[in-house]
C-alpha positions, 0 to 999 in steps of 0.5 A: 499499500501506498500513503500519500497526502491530497489537500491535507487529507492522508490516503492510503491505496494499493501500489501502482494506483493514480492520482485520480483514483487515489483523489477518488477515495479521498472525496476529492473531485478532480474534472476530467474530460478525457478520462473513462474508468473502463480503458486505459487513461490517456492524460488528453485533455489535461484538465485534471493537472494537479501540483505535487510537491516538489515537481515543478511542472503540474501533473495529470491526476488520470496518468500519474501513479502515486508514490509514497509521501507524496503530496497533492494539491488540486484545488487553487488559483493557478490550477483554475487559471490553467484548467481555464485556459486548457478549456479555451483552448479547446474552443478554439475552432468549436462551433458554438451550436449548442442550441441544435446539439444532440448532447446539449444537457448532457455535454461533458464539455459544457458541463466543464465549461460551467464549472469552470467558469470559461465564459469566453474564447480569447484565442484565434486560430485557422480553421482546419476542421474536417467537414460533417462525417455523414456517410457512416450508418446509424452514427453522424461524426462532427470533428468541429466539436471533437475534443480529442480525448480518445475515448471513442477509439479507446472503448472501440479497441479495449472493451468491444474490440472492434478497433474500427476507430481510428485518429485520422492525420496530426495535431490540429488537422487530427480528426476520428475517422472509421474502417466501416468494414470493422465496425459493430454498430454498437454505438459505444462511441456515442455513448461515451463522448463527451460532447455533441461528436458522437450523433446516434442518427436515429435519435437525433433531433427526437428529443432533449435529454431532459424531455426524457423519462428513463425507465432502468430494464433489461435488453433480452434481445440476447442472453446476455441481459444488459441493463439499460435505462428506456428512454421515454417520452409521451409513451414512445421509446426514443433511444436505449441507454446504461450506466458505466459502472453501476450495471453488469454491463458497464454501460457497454450495448451492442447494436440491438441495445443501442440501435434495435428499439425501434421495432417497438415503434414499428408502424406495422405493430399488430395492434387489434385482435382479429378472427378469420371469418371465411377468407378475412381476417376482420377485427374484433374486440379483445372479448370476442377474440379470446372467446373465439380462441378459448371455445376453439381451443376447448372444442378440439379437445386435449389430445388434439390441442397443442402449443408452442411458447417462446424465448420473448415471453418472460419467466412468469409468461412461459410459466403461465403458458405451460400451465394453461395447457396442462390444467386448463386445457389437460395437454402437455402437448408444449415445445418451443425452438429450444428442442432444436438447440438449446434444450438438446444441450441442456439435457445432456449438461443435465445428466452429466454434470448437474448444470441447469445452464452455464456454471459461472457469472459471465464476469468470471469469463474476464478472469480465465487464464485461458478461453476456448470459444468452441463452435460459436459466434460469440460476438454475434450470439451473445456480445457481452460475453465477446467483452469478457473475452476481450478483458481476459485475453486482450487487456489481460494475459489469459490466452485465447483459443478459438474453435470453429469452422469458419474465421469470426470476429474473434479469430483476429485475436486467437492464439490459437485458431482450431479452424476444423472440418464440418462435423468434427466437433466430437473429434476436435473435443476428445482429441484435446480431452486425450492430450491432456491425458497423455500430458497428464494436466487433466485437473486431479484435485477436481475430478477426485473430488467430484466423480465417482468413477474416476477409474473409468475416464483413463480407460475410456479416453485410451480408446479413442483412435487419436490418429483418426480422430486428428484426422478427421478435424483436418488439423495437425497434430502440433496444433491440437497440442498447442491447444490442449498445453493452453487449457491444461497449463492455464490456472483457470478455463472458460469454455464457451460453445453455441450454436454451431454445436447446439443446433448441429448434428449430433448435438447430445454427443458434441455437448457430452464430449464438451462436458468431458474436456470442460472436467479434465482442463478444470474449467468446472473447478473453482469460481473462475472461468467456467462452462458457459452454453449458448443460446442466442435467443433472449430468455432461452434459460427461464423458458427451460427452467419454467419446463415449457416442453414435455419431458419436464415440469418446472425446475427440471423435474421429470415430468413423469414422476413429479406429476404428483407433486404439481397436481396437489399444489394444481388440484388437477389430474395432469395429462398422460404423455405429450408431444415435442414440436416434431411430434406436433409437427407430424400430428398436424400433418396426420390430422390427430392435432387440429389446434395450435397455439403460438405465443411469440413464436414463428414455426417457419423459423425452425428447420423444414420450415416447408413443411411446417408451412404446408401443415400449418394450413391444415389446421382448423384452428390456429391462434397466433399470439405476436407483434409483429406480422408474419406469414403465420399470422396471416394464415391464423384464424385468431390473432392476439397482438402481444406486447414488446419487452418495454411494454410488460413487467415480469422477469428474464434469467441471463444464461448465467442464472441472473434474475433481472426485472423488466419494467413497464416503460410503455403502454402496448400500442394500439389496443394491443395486451401484455402477453400475461394479460392475454394468457390469464384472460385464457386460463380464466375462461378454459380454468373457470376462473375470475382471480386477477393473475399477477406475475409476483404470484406466477413466480413465487408459484413457481419458487415454491415448487421448484428449487430454481431460486434462492432469495429472489426479488420480485420488484418490477424495478430492473436497476439494484434488483437483479439476482442469481438464480441458485448457484451450480454446486456440484456432487460426487457423482458417476458420469457417463462419459461420451462415446469415443466412436467418430462420427462419419462426416460428409461427403465431399461437396458443397455444405450450407451453415446457417447461423446467427448475424452480428447485426440482428436478433431472431427476426424482431430486429427486421422491423428496425430501421437501425439494423436493416442500415447495416444489414438490410437482407439475407445472403449466401457468403461463399468463398471466391474459389467455390464462387468462380468455379460456379461463375458467381460474383459478388452480389449475383443471384444464387439459387441453393438446393438441398434434398428438401428444399431451395432458396435463392440470394446474393452472393457475398464473396468472403475467405471467411468460409473455408472452401466448400462451406456457405453460410447463410443467416436465418433471420430473413424471411426473404432468404429463408434459409430454414426450408433447406435445414432437417430438423436438428441440423444447421447444417446440410448438403446443397448444389448452387447454380446462378438463379 
């Protein structure tokens, strides 16, 4: 520790701290303009100058380290004069356009001018400012307002890892420029800008900051669940912000949080209930719509009715959805899109490790000594986890290993890039495990403490044909040994895996192999690092927690054995059996499922979308509860307009078990209703009850019937109310390890992989003007040599066909995909990549031709 004096106050602080940090500890305020807590200090603005005894010139407090016995003066007439002149020099060519500047009212430069009584500008200089940069999507840059604090450059490089912003030119002609090919359009440059230099185009001239009411909530576009403030004026969301330091995401947002809110205000929002009469949908009252839906569901009979729920619903809404079907309709035929991804992984992790999601909070990634990203584009699937990886492996000394079929953003920073052959995930994970064992690098302490059949691990892995596994990956043994050594020698390990694993063929074997690897390398040992399965959808964890699938009741309790407990609580005999999503589809085709309820979900985004489309047309009753129009709402017999996350209260659960509260910032548009109110209206009609149903009541009921929650909040306020679900506590058990038989790889030829874009989240953001500026439509990414062989050029239309369907879209040439592999995003209905994919797969053999 270091002892010093600041303005006569004794301060003790750790060695290496700066004067600014010591002053904050002493309660002494030093003015700053360029300082930002989450990035390295710059010392550019010079406003934080202080005097140090024995030092002739003033020093910047933000980047001067403390030393033993230092005596610092932060306030004096001399320092005030220096700071005032510094600000006056900053204003030499600064335009006096505050009345029309979007930063007015929250401009740090304005505040400093006021605090320092800077009321004049005595200096004169040539105006060499660059012109306004208006050609960037979403963000306008006004160089004349810039004070070159470099906050935007540093947050882009150090925190987000995009490195898109840079200083162009030198001296007084310097200004901030951007490499658009690297930009993630996260908007963090706007949020950290202390002036009106970086401006959000969607927000520009829409409202003054003092007119806005900030409503704390949580962004549920992805499972990271960043804490946000919804900025509201006259019943409309005008922007989304997040505060540094006091939020789990430290004020950082991605394009989803910062710019995707506009779908909430979309003129295409469903705003009135509709009932189909003949071939025409007609607007009706809520009473009539709910009555038609309830009677149709009841008349179909419990064996012939099914429902699909959504990770866009809150915990309470998903809980009520499964109760509606099981109690009020007598049907256990309920499921969701989790069937094609997240649920497959959860079942394996639950059986092998006792996990119900991630093993640790996501901030433990940022402290890991090594991070393995396996079969995931983390930047796109859960951006806040990317920022934790940047923290671990770029700001700190962690090693980064990226295993992926294609190059992703994190490949730039990887210490080891494992570009494996498509379909060889099991071989790769097993090979790494075997090498760890061969080198004696397995986590013996953890294994002996928590694994009951430890003596089976070595012979199990010894049975692996290592040479065959290595050959199947398409990688060298030396590269795999390098990766295994990085994992085995690290003091802590984080393993993250995502859509390529969870949604791919043989997902269960892939997850089991990764579970083994996590055990061996120590990813489950302690509270740093961990194992993190990533599903891209916002409240997928909460949906699974609430038991919205036929095999389980809430809290992952097996349906058959836990039924008695829930029957006693609910006062009803639960139905036997139940169909999953694939069986529901088959039942519709066969005519045994006659009525289907879709709650905030669209089966045409599932694999085999063409088959779903044909099946939906056969239903006697299709009830769709949603917020935006789609082909499914056009097919519906009853349309019930629901609410966005900004229009409802309730809770959502992040991938690491954080339970956060949504807050209703605005009322639902038009005659739309909260999803909870719609489900409650149907439940009361079908169960012949009249009591009002509240979110707090439902979550309390779920808590009483499960072991999911400890001390959990029920207040409808996000800030400060976030709490953790019951943590992962490993118990000693005998484990069933994955097979060491290597699955056969697809034959040589072209394959198409479907996945998520960074710029869109599900399909809702395809109704938001912001993301559409950056990614307006789908495309087919193809290696230039594959394109040349097919006679395709950039932008040409290509037809892609599999054994079950075809699609067409524009070509995008890229070396990020290897030869033989195509990539297409799954967000766009116009592209409809789902029509090519068999159930349980996100990669399929295809043929291509000019469209």
